[in-house]
Residue, then its C-alpha position, 0 to 999 in steps of 0.5 A: m500500500t502506498n500512502l496518500l501524498s500531501d498537497d505540497e508533495i503533489e504540487t512539487q512532484l506533478p509532471d509538467d502539463w499535468n493538473r490536479e483535479g480533486d483526487e486525480i491528476v489529469r492531462v489531455y494529449e492533443f493529436d492531429d488525427y484520431l488514430r494517433g490518439v488511439n495508438f497513444a491510448q493503446m501504449v498507455g494501456e500497455i504501460a498501465e498493465a505492466q505497472f498494474h496501475h490503470p488510469e481512466i483513458i478518454i479518447r476524443y477526436a483530437g485528444v486523449e485525456i488521462r486521469l490517474t488516482s489510487h482508488e484503493e487509497g482514496g486519492i493521489t499517491d506516488d504510484d500516480i506520479e510514477m505512472a504520469e512520468l512513465i507516460e511522459s517518458e514514452r510520449g517523447d514530447 
């Protein structure tokens, strides 16, 4: 089990372009076309499966929204920050 992060820890550790919305961290990735977003969502799913930490993924026409939280802990933990960082490293922006 991972402990919940404090507000200060979340603010300090949150990767660039990610935002906090209540008990979740969120980022929307924009794409020029739908299939690029679908491929990105699949890549996120593969990372999630390997980490056994599954985000909410919302695929839209020109973007993919990723939402992370640790449901079993009731908020944001190191696992969420680590997952966001893994997604960022694979995205390669």
